C-alpha positions as CSV (number, residue, x, y, z in Angstrom):
1,M,-1.7,-63.8,128.4
2,L,-2.3,-60.5,126.7
3,N,0.9,-58.9,128.0
4,R,2.9,-62.0,127.2
5,N,1.6,-62.0,123.6
6,K,2.5,-58.3,123.2
7,F,5.9,-58.9,124.6
8,L,6.5,-61.8,122.1
9,I,5.3,-59.8,119.1
10,V,7.6,-56.9,120.1
11,V,10.6,-59.1,120.6
12,L,10.1,-61.1,117.4
13,S,9.4,-58.0,115.4
14,T,12.5,-56.3,116.7
15,I,14.7,-59.3,115.8
16,F,13.3,-59.5,112.3
17,V,13.6,-55.8,111.7
18,F,17.1,-55.9,113.0
19,Y,18.2,-58.5,110.5
20,A,16.4,-56.7,107.7
21,V,18.1,-53.4,108.5
22,V,21.5,-55.0,108.9
23,G,21.1,-56.9,105.7
24,G,20.3,-53.7,103.9
25,V,23.2,-51.7,105.4
26,L,25.8,-54.4,104.6
27,G,24.5,-54.8,101.1
28,R,24.0,-58.5,101.1
29,A,23.5,-60.6,97.9
30,T,20.2,-60.5,96.2
31,E,19.0,-63.9,97.5
32,R,19.9,-62.9,101.1
33,E,18.1,-59.6,100.8
34,G,15.1,-61.7,99.6
35,S,15.3,-63.7,102.8
36,Y,15.4,-60.6,105.0
37,S,12.3,-59.4,103.1
38,Q,10.5,-62.6,103.9
39,L,11.4,-62.2,107.6
40,S,9.9,-58.7,107.4
41,V,6.7,-60.2,105.9
42,F,6.6,-62.8,108.6
43,S,6.8,-60.1,111.2
44,E,4.0,-58.2,109.5
45,V,1.8,-61.4,109.4
46,L,2.4,-61.9,113.1
47,A,1.3,-58.4,113.8
48,K,-1.9,-58.8,111.7
49,I,-2.7,-62.1,113.5
50,R,-2.3,-60.3,116.8
51,N,-4.4,-57.3,115.9
52,S,-7.0,-58.8,113.6
53,Y,-7.6,-62.4,114.4
54,V,-11.1,-63.3,115.6
55,E,-9.8,-64.0,119.1
56,D,-6.7,-63.5,121.2
57,P,-4.2,-66.0,119.6
58,N,-1.8,-68.3,121.5
59,L,1.3,-67.0,119.9
60,A,3.5,-69.8,121.3
61,E,1.4,-72.3,119.4
62,V,1.4,-70.1,116.3
63,M,5.2,-69.9,116.4
64,N,5.5,-73.7,116.9
65,G,3.3,-74.3,113.9
66,A,5.3,-71.8,111.8
67,L,8.6,-73.3,112.7
68,R,7.4,-76.8,112.0
69,G,6.0,-75.7,108.7
70,L,9.3,-74.0,107.9
71,L,11.3,-77.2,108.5
72,E,8.8,-79.6,106.9
73,S,8.7,-77.5,103.8
74,L,12.3,-78.6,103.2
75,D,11.6,-82.3,103.1
76,S,9.5,-85.0,104.8
77,Y,12.1,-85.9,107.4
78,S,13.1,-82.5,108.8
79,T,11.0,-81.0,111.6
80,Y,10.9,-78.7,114.6
81,L,10.2,-80.2,118.1
82,S,8.8,-77.8,120.7
83,P,10.2,-78.2,124.3
84,D,7.3,-80.5,125.2
85,E,7.7,-82.5,122.0
86,Y,11.5,-82.8,122.4
87,S,11.0,-83.9,126.0
88,R,8.6,-86.6,124.9
89,Y,10.9,-87.6,122.1
90,K,13.8,-88.2,124.5
91,K,11.6,-90.3,126.7
92,H,9.8,-92.3,124.1
93,K,12.4,-95.0,123.8
94,T,11.9,-95.7,127.5
95,N,8.1,-95.8,127.2
96,G,8.2,-99.3,125.7
97,S,10.1,-101.3,123.1
98,G,7.0,-102.4,121.2
99,G,6.1,-101.1,117.8
100,L,4.2,-101.9,114.5
101,G,7.1,-102.4,112.1
102,L,6.1,-99.9,109.5
103,E,8.5,-98.1,107.1
104,L,7.0,-94.6,106.8
105,S,7.3,-91.5,104.7
106,K,5.0,-88.5,104.1
107,E,2.5,-88.6,101.2
108,R,3.5,-85.5,99.2
109,M,0.0,-84.3,98.1
110,L,-2.2,-84.9,101.1
111,G,0.5,-84.8,103.8
112,Y,-0.5,-88.0,105.7
113,A,2.0,-90.6,106.9
114,Y,2.5,-93.1,104.1
115,V,3.4,-96.8,104.5
116,I,6.3,-97.6,102.2
117,H,5.9,-101.2,103.4
118,P,5.3,-103.1,106.6
119,I,8.1,-105.3,107.9
120,Q,7.2,-108.9,106.9
121,G,5.8,-110.7,109.9
122,G,5.6,-107.6,112.1
123,P,2.5,-106.4,114.0
124,G,1.4,-104.1,111.2
125,D,1.8,-106.8,108.5
126,R,-0.1,-109.3,110.6
127,A,-2.9,-106.8,111.2
128,G,-3.4,-106.2,107.5
129,V,-1.5,-102.9,106.9
130,R,-0.4,-102.8,103.3
131,P,2.3,-101.0,101.2
132,G,0.8,-97.8,99.9
133,D,-1.7,-97.3,102.8
134,M,-2.0,-93.8,104.1
135,I,-2.4,-93.5,107.9
136,E,-5.0,-90.8,108.4
137,S,-4.7,-90.8,112.2
138,I,-3.0,-92.5,115.1
139,E,-5.0,-92.6,118.3
140,E,-7.3,-90.0,116.6
141,V,-4.3,-87.7,116.1
142,S,-4.2,-86.6,112.4
143,T,-0.8,-87.5,110.8
144,R,-1.1,-84.3,108.7
145,D,-0.6,-82.3,111.9
146,I,2.5,-84.1,113.2
147,S,6.0,-84.9,111.9
148,L,7.1,-88.4,110.9
149,L,9.2,-88.4,114.0
150,Q,6.1,-87.8,116.1
151,A,4.1,-90.4,114.2
152,E,6.9,-93.0,114.8
153,Y,6.9,-92.5,118.6
154,L,3.1,-92.5,118.7
155,L,3.3,-96.0,117.3
156,T,5.8,-97.0,119.9
157,G,4.7,-98.5,123.3
158,N,4.7,-101.5,125.6
159,P,4.4,-104.9,123.9
160,G,0.9,-106.0,124.1
161,S,-0.6,-102.5,124.2
162,I,-3.0,-101.5,121.4
163,V,-2.8,-98.6,119.0
164,K,-5.7,-97.4,116.9
165,L,-5.1,-96.5,113.3
166,K,-7.4,-95.0,110.6
167,I,-6.2,-96.2,107.2
168,L,-6.9,-94.6,103.8
169,R,-6.6,-97.2,101.0
170,R,-7.1,-96.9,97.3
171,G,-10.7,-98.0,96.3
172,R,-11.8,-98.4,100.0
173,S,-13.7,-96.4,102.5
174,P,-11.6,-95.4,105.6
175,L,-10.5,-98.5,107.5
176,D,-10.2,-98.6,111.3
177,L,-7.5,-101.0,112.6
178,S,-6.6,-101.9,116.2
179,V,-3.0,-103.2,116.1
180,T,-1.2,-104.8,119.1
181,R,2.3,-103.5,119.6
182,D,5.0,-106.1,119.7
183,L,8.8,-106.5,119.5
184,V,9.7,-106.0,115.9
185,K,12.5,-108.2,114.5
186,A,13.3,-108.4,110.8
187,P,13.4,-111.9,109.4
188,P,16.9,-113.3,108.6
189,V,18.1,-113.4,105.0
190,K,16.3,-116.2,103.1
191,A,18.2,-118.3,100.6
192,S,16.9,-120.9,98.2
193,L,18.2,-122.7,95.1
194,L,16.0,-122.3,92.1
195,E,16.1,-123.8,88.6
196,N,19.3,-123.6,86.5
197,K,21.4,-123.4,89.7
198,I,20.2,-119.9,90.4
199,A,20.4,-118.8,94.1
200,H,17.5,-116.6,95.3
201,L,18.6,-114.4,98.3
202,K,15.9,-112.3,99.9
203,I,16.8,-109.4,102.3
204,Y,13.8,-108.2,104.3
205,R,15.4,-105.3,106.1
206,F,18.9,-103.8,106.6
207,V,19.7,-104.1,110.2
208,P,23.1,-104.5,112.0
209,G,24.5,-107.9,111.0
210,T,22.7,-108.1,107.6
211,V,26.0,-108.3,105.7
212,D,27.3,-111.2,107.9
213,D,24.0,-113.1,107.4
214,L,24.1,-112.6,103.6
215,R,27.8,-113.5,103.4
216,Q,27.0,-116.8,105.2
217,K,24.0,-117.6,103.0
218,L,26.0,-116.7,99.8
219,Q,28.7,-119.2,100.9
220,Q,26.1,-121.9,101.6
221,M,24.5,-121.4,98.1
222,T,27.9,-121.5,96.4
223,R,28.7,-124.8,98.2
224,S,25.3,-126.1,97.0
225,G,26.3,-125.5,93.4
226,A,24.8,-122.0,92.7
227,S,26.3,-120.4,89.6
228,R,24.0,-117.4,89.3
229,L,22.4,-115.0,91.8
230,I,19.2,-113.1,92.4
231,L,19.3,-110.5,95.2
232,D,15.8,-109.7,96.1
233,L,15.4,-106.2,97.7
234,R,11.7,-105.8,97.2
235,D,9.8,-104.2,100.1
236,C,13.1,-103.8,101.8
237,A,14.5,-100.7,103.6
238,G,16.3,-99.8,106.8
239,H,18.4,-96.8,107.9
240,E,21.5,-98.9,108.4
241,F,23.2,-97.3,105.4
242,E,26.6,-98.7,106.2
243,E,25.1,-102.2,106.0
244,G,23.9,-101.3,102.5
245,V,27.4,-100.2,101.5
246,K,28.9,-103.5,103.0
247,V,26.3,-105.6,101.1
248,A,27.1,-103.9,97.8
249,N,30.8,-104.6,98.5
250,L,30.2,-108.3,98.7
251,F,29.5,-108.2,94.9
252,L,32.0,-105.4,93.9
253,D,35.8,-105.6,93.9
254,H,36.2,-102.0,92.6
255,G,34.3,-98.8,92.0
256,V,32.4,-96.2,94.0
257,I,29.4,-97.7,95.8
258,A,27.9,-94.3,96.8
259,Y,28.8,-91.0,98.4
260,T,27.2,-88.5,100.7
261,Q,27.3,-84.7,100.5
262,G,25.5,-81.7,101.9
263,Q,25.7,-77.9,102.0
264,K,28.0,-78.1,105.1
265,S,28.7,-81.8,104.9
266,P,31.9,-82.6,102.9
267,K,31.7,-85.2,100.3
268,R,32.3,-88.7,101.7
269,E,32.9,-91.6,99.2
270,F,32.3,-95.2,99.9
271,V,34.7,-97.2,97.6
272,A,34.5,-101.0,97.2
273,D,37.3,-102.9,99.0
274,P,38.5,-105.8,96.8
275,A,39.3,-107.8,99.9
276,K,35.7,-107.8,101.0
277,A,34.2,-109.0,97.7
278,V,33.1,-112.6,97.9
279,T,31.6,-113.5,94.5
280,K,31.7,-112.6,90.8
281,L,28.8,-114.8,89.8
282,P,26.2,-113.3,87.4
283,L,23.7,-111.2,89.3
284,V,20.2,-109.7,89.0
285,V,18.7,-107.4,91.6
286,L,15.0,-107.2,92.2
287,Q,13.4,-104.0,93.5
288,N,10.0,-102.3,93.7
289,F,8.4,-99.1,95.0
290,G,8.8,-100.5,98.5
291,S,12.6,-100.7,98.1
292,A,14.1,-97.7,100.0
293,S,17.1,-96.4,101.9
294,A,19.9,-98.9,102.3
295,A,18.4,-101.1,99.6
296,E,18.6,-98.3,97.1
297,I,22.3,-97.9,97.8
298,V,22.8,-101.5,96.8
299,S,20.7,-101.2,93.6
300,A,22.5,-98.0,92.5
301,A,25.9,-99.5,93.1
302,I,25.2,-102.8,91.2
303,K,23.6,-100.9,88.3
304,E,26.1,-98.1,87.8
305,N,29.2,-100.3,88.3
306,R,27.6,-102.6,85.6
307,R,27.9,-105.6,88.0
308,G,24.4,-106.8,87.2
309,E,20.9,-105.8,86.0
310,V,18.2,-104.3,88.1
311,V,14.7,-105.6,87.4
312,G,11.4,-104.2,88.7
313,V,10.1,-100.7,88.9
314,K,11.6,-97.4,90.2
315,S,12.5,-97.6,93.9
316,F,11.0,-95.2,96.5
317,G,13.7,-92.6,96.8
318,K,14.6,-92.3,100.5
319,A,18.3,-91.9,101.3
320,S,19.3,-88.9,103.4
321,L,21.0,-88.3,106.7
322,Q,19.4,-86.4,109.6
323,Q,20.9,-84.7,112.6
324,L,19.1,-83.8,115.8
325,I,20.2,-80.4,116.9
326,P,19.1,-79.3,120.4
327,L,18.4,-75.6,120.8
328,E,18.9,-73.3,123.8
329,T,15.1,-73.1,124.3
330,D,15.0,-76.8,125.2
331,S,13.5,-77.4,121.8
332,A,15.2,-79.1,118.8
333,L,15.5,-79.4,115.1
334,L,15.7,-82.6,113.2
335,L,17.5,-81.5,110.0
336,S,18.5,-83.3,106.9
337,T,22.2,-82.6,106.5
338,A,23.4,-84.8,103.7
339,K,22.0,-86.9,100.8
340,F,23.2,-90.1,99.2
341,Y,24.3,-90.1,95.6
342,S,25.1,-92.8,93.2
343,Q,28.5,-93.2,91.6
344,S,27.5,-91.0,88.6
345,G,26.2,-88.2,90.9
346,K,22.5,-89.0,90.7
347,V,20.7,-88.1,93.9
348,I,18.6,-91.0,95.4
349,Q,16.4,-88.9,97.8
350,G,13.1,-88.1,96.1
351,E,14.2,-89.7,92.8
352,G,14.7,-93.4,93.4
353,I,16.7,-95.8,91.2
354,A,15.3,-96.7,87.8
355,P,15.5,-100.4,86.8
356,D,17.4,-101.6,83.8
357,V,14.4,-103.8,82.9
358,E,11.0,-102.6,84.0
359,V,8.6,-105.2,85.1
360,R,5.6,-104.3,87.2
361,D,4.6,-106.5,90.1
362,R,1.0,-107.5,90.9
363,R,0.5,-104.5,93.2
364,E,1.7,-101.9,90.7
365,A,-0.2,-103.6,87.8
366,A,-3.4,-103.5,89.9
367,A,-2.9,-99.8,90.7
368,S,-2.4,-99.0,87.1
369,D,-5.5,-100.9,86.1
370,D,-7.5,-99.0,88.7
371,D,-6.3,-95.7,87.3
372,A,-7.2,-96.8,83.8
373,D,-10.7,-97.8,85.0
374,E,-11.3,-94.4,86.6
375,E,-10.1,-92.5,83.5
376,D,-12.2,-94.4,81.0
377,A,-14.9,-96.8,82.3
378,E,-16.2,-97.2,78.7
379,D,-13.1,-98.9,77.4
380,A,-13.0,-102.6,76.4
381,P,-12.3,-105.0,79.2
382,A,-8.7,-105.2,80.2
383,P,-6.8,-108.5,79.3
384,P,-6.8,-111.1,82.1
385,K,-4.4,-110.4,84.9
386,P,-1.7,-112.8,85.7
387,A,-2.4,-115.6,88.2
388,A,-2.3,-114.4,91.8
389,Q,0.8,-116.5,92.6
390,E,2.8,-115.6,89.5
391,D,5.8,-113.5,90.3
392,L,6.6,-111.8,87.0
393,Q,9.7,-109.9,88.3
394,L,11.3,-113.1,89.7
395,K,10.4,-114.9,86.4
396,K,12.1,-112.2,84.4
397,A,15.2,-112.4,86.6
398,I,15.4,-116.1,86.0
399,E,15.0,-115.6,82.3
400,L,17.8,-113.0,82.1
401,L,20.2,-115.3,84.1
402,S,19.2,-118.4,82.1
403,A,19.7,-116.8,78.6
404,P,22.9,-117.6,76.8
405,A,25.4,-114.7,76.7
406,S,24.9,-114.2,73.0
407,E,21.2,-113.8,73.4
408,K,21.6,-111.3,76.3
409,K,24.0,-109.2,74.2
410,A,21.5,-109.2,71.3
411,A,18.7,-108.1,73.6
């Protein structure tokens, strides 16, 4: 081990010094010289670890951790997979088709896996996992120490098997949950006819075929006499971005829906095809903090093409493309290569889509009330909260669609 570590440190130092020297000789730009300087610092830190750490370090683990930190400092979805991790990743889909149905991100401050929302009716939802929960550990493995990719395949297994979670939830002590894995299937689009001939269409998740399901439900609602539409994208996500583009196109007969672009990824525009639009009925889109990915593409397209109003709160902000890049060492990089942008050029990733009309739902109102209580416990009692069953966002959407055109313009 000692000789191996010495060999690694010599090789790494030689590589880093080589790049630093070459960079200086060729007179690179200032920012590139800064990068070479950082590589020199990295080499020096490795040497100090080797010579001064309390015990003989495992440099292979040190390098894996350094590379993972390098990738994850870029964003929550990029990561480095060591040869062992990459091997497990390639095998994990054959280890079982069961899961928990959780849409995850990384909590920015504490670094734990964060539940954007559980898929309705999925194992996590049935077990009591809630939007906003932080998963401290999966099978006693801290989610701070692993990538989102690793967290997702730790949650995967044979249907009927059990996975143990430790949950951190606002205002609660850590919660231990044992969740039984199962096949996860998103519910179909739900359609219902409300007052004033308003059709309420709820998408639970963007999966292959979502646009066909929605088109069919739209046609059913139209035949039933619907004259106005509410598209409900609350607690809705899914990485089938093309389904999001196709859904937006059902309501748009012109305009840019979205585009992708990256440093080495050329701009790709998704433009509405008039032949694929199926309705021009007045429209309101509902969203909340649990709206992410493909759902945000729809909200942005409807909003910026002035096709309808978006009601709710700012969406999560998760819309980027990742590429798995195998390396010669049998390891791999999962690297974000492009981001989605709205028609006007606003990036969705990390920013989200702001609503036209802000209305907090019960969950967001409760969180805000909790924060206020913590800041000033001496204040007068807060006004009564709305009834548990009252859906203020849906109520506002109905109000907007029911108002005469002259009143809407005045507002």
